[in-house]
C-alpha positions as CSV (number, residue, x, y, z in Angstrom):
1,M,-34.6,137.4,-184.0
2,T,-38.2,136.8,-183.0
3,K,-39.2,133.2,-182.1
4,A,-42.1,131.9,-184.1
5,I,-45.4,131.4,-182.4
6,C,-48.2,129.0,-182.9
7,S,-50.2,129.5,-186.1
8,I,-53.5,129.2,-184.3
9,P,-54.6,132.9,-184.2
10,T,-55.6,133.0,-180.5
11,C,-52.6,131.0,-179.2
12,P,-49.5,133.0,-178.1
13,E,-47.4,129.8,-177.3
14,P,-44.1,129.2,-179.1
15,H,-44.0,127.1,-182.3
16,V,-42.9,123.4,-181.8
17,A,-43.9,121.5,-184.9
18,R,-46.0,121.8,-188.1
19,G,-46.6,125.5,-187.2
20,W,-48.3,124.7,-183.9
21,C,-47.4,124.9,-180.2
22,R,-47.0,121.7,-178.2
23,M,-50.6,121.5,-177.1
24,H,-52.1,122.0,-180.6
25,Y,-49.5,119.7,-182.1
26,E,-50.5,116.9,-179.5
27,R,-54.2,117.5,-180.2
28,W,-53.5,117.0,-184.0
29,R,-51.5,113.8,-183.3
30,A,-54.3,112.4,-181.1
31,T,-57.4,113.4,-183.1
32,G,-56.2,114.7,-186.5
33,D,-57.5,118.2,-185.6
34,P,-55.3,120.8,-183.7
35,L,-58.5,122.5,-182.4
36,A,-60.2,119.3,-181.1
37,V,-60.7,119.2,-177.4
38,R,-61.4,115.7,-176.1
39,P,-63.4,115.4,-172.9
40,R,-61.4,114.3,-170.0
41,W,-61.9,110.7,-169.2
42,H,-62.1,109.7,-165.5
43,P,-61.6,105.9,-165.3
44,H,-62.6,105.8,-161.6
45,R,-65.3,108.4,-161.5
46,L,-68.7,107.2,-160.4
47,P,-71.9,108.9,-161.3
48,D,-72.7,111.6,-158.7
49,D,-75.8,109.9,-157.3
50,E,-73.9,106.6,-157.0
51,A,-71.0,108.3,-155.2
52,A,-73.4,110.0,-152.7
53,A,-75.1,106.6,-152.1
54,C,-71.7,105.1,-151.2
55,M,-71.0,107.9,-148.8
56,R,-74.3,107.5,-147.1
57,A,-73.9,103.8,-146.8
58,A,-70.6,104.5,-145.0
59,G,-72.5,106.8,-142.6
60,I,-71.4,110.1,-144.1
61,E,-73.8,112.8,-145.4
62,P,-72.0,114.8,-148.2
63,L,-71.8,118.6,-147.7
64,E,-70.5,119.4,-151.2
65,P,-70.8,118.1,-154.7
66,Y,-68.8,115.0,-155.6
67,P,-65.2,115.9,-156.3
68,G,-63.9,112.5,-157.6
69,T,-62.7,109.4,-155.9
70,Q,-59.2,110.6,-155.0
71,H,-60.1,114.0,-153.5
72,P,-61.3,114.6,-149.9
73,W,-65.1,115.0,-149.8
74,P,-66.4,117.0,-146.9
75,G,-69.4,115.5,-145.1
76,T,-71.0,115.0,-141.7
77,C,-70.7,111.6,-139.8
78,L,-74.3,110.4,-139.2
79,T,-73.1,108.6,-136.1
80,C,-71.2,111.2,-134.1
81,G,-72.0,114.4,-136.0
82,T,-68.4,115.3,-136.7
83,E,-67.4,117.0,-139.9
84,V,-65.0,114.8,-141.8
85,A,-63.5,114.7,-145.4
86,P,-62.7,111.1,-146.4
87,K,-61.8,110.1,-150.0
88,L,-64.4,108.0,-151.7
89,A,-61.6,105.6,-152.8
90,N,-60.8,104.9,-149.2
91,I,-64.5,104.3,-148.3
92,R,-64.9,101.9,-151.3
93,S,-61.8,100.0,-150.2
94,G,-63.4,99.4,-146.8
95,R,-61.4,101.9,-144.7
96,G,-64.6,103.5,-143.4
97,G,-65.7,107.1,-143.4
98,C,-65.3,108.7,-140.0
99,K,-61.8,108.5,-138.4
100,H,-63.3,109.6,-135.0
101,C,-65.8,106.7,-134.9
102,A,-63.0,104.3,-136.0
103,V,-60.8,105.5,-133.1
104,A,-63.7,105.2,-130.7
105,K,-64.5,101.7,-131.9
106,N,-60.9,100.5,-131.6
107,A,-60.2,102.3,-128.3
108,G,-62.9,100.5,-126.3
109,P,-65.1,101.6,-123.4
110,T,-62.6,104.1,-122.0
111,H,-62.8,106.4,-125.1
112,Y,-65.5,109.1,-124.9
113,K,-66.9,108.3,-128.3
114,W,-67.1,104.5,-127.8
115,N,-70.7,103.4,-127.9
116,G,-70.5,99.6,-127.8
117,G,-74.2,99.7,-128.9
118,S,-75.1,102.6,-126.8
119,T,-74.0,106.2,-126.2
120,G,-72.0,106.7,-123.0
121,Y,-72.0,109.6,-120.5
122,E,-69.0,111.5,-122.0
123,S,-70.2,110.9,-125.5
124,A,-73.6,112.3,-124.6
125,H,-72.0,115.5,-123.2
126,Q,-69.8,115.9,-126.2
127,R,-72.9,115.7,-128.4
128,I,-74.6,118.4,-126.4
129,K,-71.6,120.7,-126.9
130,R,-71.5,120.1,-130.6
131,Q,-75.3,120.6,-131.1
132,R,-76.0,123.4,-128.5
133,G,-72.7,124.9,-127.9
134,K,-70.8,125.5,-124.6
135,A,-72.9,125.9,-121.5
136,A,-70.8,129.0,-120.8
137,D,-72.4,130.7,-123.8
138,H,-75.8,130.6,-121.9
139,L,-77.3,131.9,-118.7
140,C,-78.1,129.6,-115.8
141,V,-81.8,128.7,-115.9
142,E,-82.0,128.9,-112.1
143,C,-80.2,132.1,-111.1
144,G,-79.7,133.9,-114.4
145,Q,-75.9,134.1,-113.9
146,A,-73.4,132.8,-116.4
147,A,-73.8,129.0,-116.8
148,A,-70.9,126.6,-116.5
149,Q,-72.3,123.2,-117.2
150,W,-75.0,121.3,-119.0
151,A,-77.3,119.8,-116.3
152,Y,-79.4,116.8,-117.0
153,D,-83.1,117.5,-116.0
154,H,-83.9,113.9,-115.0
155,S,-87.0,113.8,-117.2
156,D,-85.9,111.1,-119.7
157,P,-88.0,107.9,-119.4
158,D,-85.0,106.1,-121.1
159,E,-82.6,107.5,-118.5
160,R,-79.2,105.8,-118.4
161,L,-76.8,105.3,-115.5
162,C,-73.0,105.0,-115.4
163,T,-70.3,105.0,-112.8
164,V,-67.7,107.8,-113.0
165,K,-65.0,107.9,-110.3
166,G,-67.0,105.6,-108.1
167,Q,-70.1,107.8,-108.3
168,E,-73.3,106.6,-110.1
169,L,-74.5,109.3,-112.5
170,A,-77.7,109.6,-114.5
171,Y,-77.7,110.9,-118.0
172,S,-79.7,111.1,-121.2
173,T,-78.8,110.7,-124.9
174,D,-81.4,113.3,-125.7
175,V,-79.7,116.7,-126.0
176,E,-82.9,118.5,-125.3
177,R,-83.1,117.1,-121.8
178,Y,-80.2,119.3,-120.6
179,Q,-80.3,122.8,-119.3
180,P,-77.4,125.3,-118.7
181,M,-76.6,125.9,-115.1
182,C,-73.9,127.5,-112.9
183,Y,-71.8,125.2,-110.7
184,L,-73.8,126.0,-107.5
185,C,-77.3,125.6,-109.0
186,H,-76.2,122.4,-110.8
187,K,-74.9,120.9,-107.5
188,A,-78.1,122.0,-105.6
189,F,-80.3,120.7,-108.4
190,D,-78.6,117.2,-108.5
191,G,-78.6,117.1,-104.7
192,A,-82.3,117.8,-104.5
193,H,-83.0,115.1,-107.1
194,A,-80.9,112.6,-105.2
195,K,-82.8,113.3,-101.9
196,A,-86.2,113.0,-103.7
197,S,-85.3,109.6,-105.2
């Protein structure tokens, strides 16, 4: 014995009630028309431009169209440059957008992303790697061999100083003021600069 199917010509689903499948029967119950399709209602969905403004206010530049409040939304942190995917609902509830910056803020001055109002030595070097890649992917500007480190060129008028392992080091927050160098050339370059100053 063959099971009855929905009486809607294009529907192959099994009959449930009144000659229709469950979907068409429920549509009839809700609207009075088994073919009526109600638009989905999203009670928490913001307009796209408003959602993007919330993300930007939290320091995240969206990379994709707005997916809804409860879905991860890929974006780039405007503070540290890391790609993150927070949910808009979390941002609106005050949890913040970038987990990396939140960790840095809570970890204090020993964390490489902590800025306490300014970018530190380690954070500056992490930024160079993110924006310009590894030094090893370049040639040394002095000898032409494979580079190993990003070397600060000591040309920044807003040069910063920090103490690392008892040694005072100069650095810049401007990624363009670094050049790829091998270990030997970097050591010689910094040594010559130290003698000159």
